N, C-alpha and C positions, 0 to 999 in steps of 0.2 A: 528412365521412363517417368513421365509426369502423369499422375492419375487424372483422368478427364472430369474429376469432380472433387469437391472439397470434403475432407474428413473433419467434421466438426467434433465428433466423438472419437477419441483415441484412448481406449482403456489402458493401453500399454504404457501410457505416461506414468501411471501410478504403480507400475511393476518394475520400473527402471533400476531401482537400487533396493538392497536388502532393507534399508531403513524406511524407505517409502512403503515397501510391502508390509513391513511390521506395523507402520503407522495406520494403515487402512484395513488391516485384516479384520474379518467379521467375526471370527470365532477364536477365542482365547483358551488355551489349555494351560492349566497350572497344577502344581502338586495338590492344591486344595480340592481338586476335583476327584481325587482318588480314594478308594477304599481297597485295602490290601488283604487278600485272602491268604490265610495261613493254616497249615495242617499240624495239629498238636497231638503228640503221642506220649505214652507212658515211658518211664525210664529217666536216666540222667545223662547229660552230655550227648544226646542223640541228635545227629544231623545227617539223615539218610536221604541220599538223592532219589528222586522219583524218575525212573527211567524215561518215561514218555513225556516228561515236562522238565527239560534241562533248566537248571537254575532254581527249581522249586524243591523243597525238602520236607520230609517228616521231621518235626522238631519236638524235642522234649521241652518241658515247661521252662527250664533254665535258659534254653536257647531261644525259645519263643519270646522271652523277655528282651533278649538282645536284639532280635529282629524288630520287635515293636519299638524299642528305643531308637534304633537306627532309622526306621521309617519316619518316626515322629520328628527326629532331628532334620530329616530331609524335607519336612513340611507336609507329609502325608497325615491327614487328620484322623484316620480311622482304620481299623482292621476288622476283618470278618473271620471268625474262627470256625474250623471244622475239626471234629474230634475222631480219633481212632481208639476205640475202646479196647480194654484187655480181653473181654469176653463178649460174645454175642448170644442172644437168646430171643425167643419169640416175644418176650415182654419188653425188649429193648431196655433192660433195667438200668444200664449205666447212663442212658440218655438223660435220666432225671435224678441220678444219684448225687447226693451232696458232695461226695468226693470223686465224681466223674471227672474225666480228663479235661473237658471243656470248662467245667466249674473251677477246677484247680487253676487253669490257665487264666481265666477271667480275674480271679482274686489276685494272682501274681502280677498280672499286667496293671491292674488298677492300683496296686500297692506301689509299683515301681515307676509307672508312667501315668499318673492319675489324670492328666489332661487329655490323654488319647481316648478317642471314642471307641468303645469296644462293642462290636455287633457279633451276634452268634447265629449260626445257621440252626434252624429248628426243623429237623427231619430225622427220622429214625432208621433210614436205609442202611447207614453204616453200623447200626447197633443191633439190628435184627439178624437172626440166623438165616432168614430167607431173603434178605436184601431188598425187600419192598418198603415203601414209605409209610406203612401203617400196620394195623392189625389185620392178619389174614383170617378169613372165615370161608370155609369151603373153597379154598384156592383163590379167593378174590379179596381185595383190600376193602374192608368194612369201613365206610366213611366216618360215621359218627363216633364210634369208639376210638378211631384213629385221631380225630380232632381233639378228643379229650386227652389222649396220650400226648399230643403235641402241646396242649396247654400246660400239662404237668411239667413237661420238659422246659418250656419257656419260663415258667415260674421259678424253676431251679436255677436257670441262668440269671434271671433278674435278682434272685436272692444272693447270688455270687457277686453281683455288681455290674452285670451287663447294662449298657446304656440303650441298646437296640436289640430286639429279638427279630429274627427274620425267618418266618415259616415258609418252607420251600416244598412241602409235600403235595401241594395242589389238592387238598381235601376241601370239599365244599364246607363253608362255615368255619374254616380254621382260624381266620382272623378274629371273628366274633368270639369263638371259644377262648382264644388266648387273651383277648382284651378283657373279657369278663373275669377270667381267672386271675390275671394280673391285678385288676382293680380290687377284686375280692380279697387278695392277699396283701394289699397295701402298696402295690407297685404302680401307682397311677402315673408316675413320671417316666416309666419305661416305654420307649417308643417301639412301634411295630413297623418293620419294613416288609411289605408283602411281596413275595415273588408272584406278582399279580398275573403276568402273562409269561408263564414258563412253558416252553414248547418241548415236545417229545423229540429231541434233536439228536442227530448223529454226531454233533460237535462235542458231546460230553465224554467221549471215549477215554481220553487221558485222565480226566477227573475220577472216573470210576476205578482206575488203578490207584490214584492218589489217595482216595478215601476208602478203598476196599469196599465199594458199595454197590457193585453190580448185582442185579436180581438173580437169584439162583435159578428160577424158572420164569419164563414169560418176559414181558417188558412192561413199560409204564405208560403205554399209549391209552389205557383206560382212564387215566387221571391227569396226565400231562396233555397239553394242547396239541392239536393237529397243526403241523407246520403250514398247511394250506390256508389257515383261517386268520383273518385280521379283525373282522368285526367282533368275533368272539372275545378278542383281547379287551375290547371296550366293555363288554358285559362283565368279564371276570374282574376287571379293574374297578368298575362301578360298584360291584358287590364288595370288594375289598375296602373301598373308601367308605361305603355305607356301614361296614362292620367295624371301622375304626383304624384302618391303616394310615400311618403318618407319612410313609414314603411308599411309592409304588415302583415297580420294576418290570423291565423286559429282559428275558433270558432265552437264548443267546442274544448278542447285540449285532454282530456284523451282518449276518444274513437277514436281520429283522429291523434294519434301519427305517423301513417304511412304517413298521408297527411303532417304533420308538417315536417317530414324527407324529403319527396319528395320536398317540397317547399325549404328547406334548400339546397338541391342538385342543384336546378335549378335557384335560385335567390340570388343576392348578397345584396339586401336591408335588413336592420334590420327586424327581424322576431319576431312577437308577437304571443303568445299563450294565449287564454282566458280560464282560469280555471273557468268554469261557475258555476252557482248557484247549479245545480243538483249534480255536482261533489262534491261541498262543503257540501251541505246539507245531502247527503247520508252518508258521513263520520261522520258528527256531530250526525246524528241519531244513527249510529252504536256505536259511542263513548258513547252516553247517555245511551245505553243499556248495556254498558260494553263489547261489542263485538269487539271493536277496540281501539287501542291506537291512539288518534287523532293526536298527535304531530308526531309520527313515520310514520303514514300513509300519513299525509299531506306532510311531507318533502320528503317522497319517491315519491309521485305523482309529486311534484314540480320538483324534481331532474330528473324524467323521461322526463319532458317537456324540460328541459335544455339539457338533453342527446339527445333528438330527434332533437335539433337544435334551440330552441327558444332563442332569445336574451333578450326578455322582456316577463315576465309572469304577466298577469293581474289576480289578485287573491284576494279574500276576506280574505285570510290568510296573506296578505302582512305584516301587522304590527306584527301579532303574529309570523310569520315565521322569520322576521327580529330579533325579540327578542330571539326566540329559537336559532337562528344561532349565536347570540352574547354570549350565555351562555357557 
């Protein structure tokens, strides 16, 4: 059959071969885009699988060095550290201890892989005996003392050699408190990555097993953002930027690509997207059942985050994705 009209535009012309598609694709994904989250624990030669996150482990400092070295060799420029303390208490004392587990890991990584950028999560939920992200008073998280506690934790990470501190507790004024404390202690060059738009999401379930950080009572909806809100993300981010955030973030990523795009349109700061545990684990589970091609789905998801505007993608696939992209 001959069409009764001329087709002057034939977009398929540029899809005809793999080389043509590669030449004209609009969004490029590379190892440089990734930040690799790692969970560090006490002990020696520990590599304990996390049941709900296949391929992710609790690692002792000696093994976290190996993971960091491997990631850096694959081209991943940065890691994000989460700590599992020996003991938990209401003061979250290991969170800011000189010999806390994250502080030990930072020193070891910077000594062995000095060019790797080391970021640290700054939140006390894994360090408190109640599992909330700050100081409890009458059953509620007290904002201002919590911000002061986060600042103390951030300073201890900077003193250990962290390049970036990343406050994730969603306390009002936490970035300002940390920036003031860092500058006051002489750490003016330590950058802050704000978890600027962190939602009270159902996608965090596997992470709470990984970090042993679930709240003992209640939930975090009084301080993390309502998933229904997008304009509020602009307000939270504007406040973080005013307070001194060098990098801004949306967490989670996949269900919030619209928010990610909105942030890219309104802010010039480097923008991170956190490809969270639930997003990772649901693909792993589908792949284990033979219902999905893990590599294809993961790379498509990660590319969508870049397409929406992310400069940095925090992902448990970071090392695998770097390897896939190099093949």
